[in-house]
N, C-alpha and C positions, 0 to 999 in steps of 0.2 A: 504494499500500500505507499502511497506518496506520503512522504514525512508530514508535510502540512496539514494534509486531509486528516491523517491518524493523530497527529496534537489536537486538532480542532474537535475531531469526533470525542476523542478520550477527554477532554475539558468537559465537553456537555455531558458525557456520560457519568463523570466525576460529581460534578455539581449537582446534576438531578438524583444522583444517588445519595449524596450527601444530605441535600434536603429531604428525600422521602425517608430516609432510613435513620438519620442522626439529628439533624437540627428540626425538622419537622414544624416549620413556621407556619406552613400553611400559605404560601405565596401562590402557589399556583393555582388556587382556589379564589384569588380575590381579582376581581375585575380592574381594580387599580394597578395592579402589577401588570397586567397585559396592556392596560394603556399606556403604562410608563414604558413598556418594552416597544410599543408601536411609535411613539415619540422618538426613542434611543434609536430605533431602526431607521426612522425617517430622516434623521440627522444625519447616522452613518452612512446611508446612501449620499446625502449631499456631499460630506466629507470625504467619504473613502472612494467616491467617484471622481472627486477632483483630485485623488492622490494617486490613484490607479488609470484615469484617463488615457488611452492609447496614445494620443496626439503627442503628449508631452508627460509621461509618467515620473512621478516623483519616487514613487514605491514601483519596484521592478520585481515579479516572483520569477523564480526559476521554474521553466515550464516542466521539469521532471518532479518537482515538489509538491504540485496540487495537482487535481482533476482537469483543471484548465476550463473548468465551466463557469463563465461570467454573467453575472445577471445582477441587477440591471446595470448599463453602461457597461463597464468593464471591471467591474467588483468581483473578485473571487468568491464562490459561495461560501467557502470556508470562514472567510472574514465574518460572516452573519453569525457563523457557529461560535467563534471566539467573543463576539460581541454580546451573544446570549449567555454564555458561560461567565463571562467578566461581569455583566451587570448583574445577573441572577446571585452570582456569588456574593458579590457586594450587598444588594438587597437581604438575602438570607442572613449574612453576618451582622448586618445592622438591626435586622429584627431579632436576631437570636442575643444580642448585646443588650437590646432593648429589654427583652424579657430577664436577662440575668440582672439588670440594675434595678428593676420592679421587685424582683423576689429580694434582693439583698439589702 
């Protein structure tokens, strides 16, 4: 498997597994989480689309490291997996820390 693809998928699996089995904050059941993710992805499309545009890319991906599927514009789909994992982990940790603070 391609290295970037594998790492992106692994990040998603680890974060989702950590939420469902360990943290159990319930973020996946909240509409506010999904609205936040939609906002994140909207801005990610703007910024990532600019960074990876084919006419003058700032970030260049090795063709042998990812699937080569780009959507929309020229954004590698793996970037969305990383974005999902990173933002979800931040939200889950924030929620978890809030519970610890409320209990302490």
